[in-house]
C-alpha positions in Angstrom: 8.6 162.1 116.3 11.7 163.7 114.9 11.8 161.3 112.0 8.3 162.3 110.9 9.1 166.0 111.1 12.5 166.1 109.5 12.5 162.9 107.4 15.5 161.4 109.1 17.1 160.7 112.5 20.4 162.0 113.6 23.3 159.5 114.0 23.5 160.0 117.7 20.4 159.8 119.9 20.8 162.0 123.0 18.5 161.8 126.1 18.7 162.2 129.9 19.1 159.4 132.4 15.4 158.9 132.6 15.5 157.1 129.3 18.6 155.0 130.0 17.0 151.6 130.1 18.2 148.4 128.3 15.0 148.4 126.3 15.6 151.9 125.0 19.3 151.1 124.2 18.3 148.0 122.2 15.5 149.8 120.3 17.9 152.5 119.2 20.6 150.1 118.2 18.5 147.3 116.6 15.4 149.2 115.3 17.0 152.5 114.2 20.6 151.5 113.7 21.8 154.6 115.6 24.1 155.3 118.5 22.6 156.0 121.9 24.2 158.7 124.0 22.1 158.2 127.1 23.5 157.8 130.6 22.0 155.2 132.9 20.3 156.1 136.2 23.3 155.2 138.4 25.9 156.9 136.2 26.7 159.8 138.6 26.8 157.6 141.7 29.0 154.9 139.9 31.7 157.6 139.4 32.1 158.4 143.0 35.0 157.0 145.0 32.8 155.9 147.9 30.5 153.9 145.6 33.5 152.2 143.8 35.2 151.2 147.1 32.1 149.6 148.6 32.5 145.8 148.1 28.7 145.3 148.1 28.2 147.4 144.9 28.6 145.3 141.8 
């Protein structure tokens, strides 16, 4: 773990979308008091025009 190696954690925790779960967000915020910079799994698809215009996508 980074904290064990360097003795501290950076202010911003960066990871890829595979780690973008609510449980991970809450652990970073609540347990470590840090800011998560992790996209969620549907981030790219959410940004497309077709996805936004489909009324069945909420």
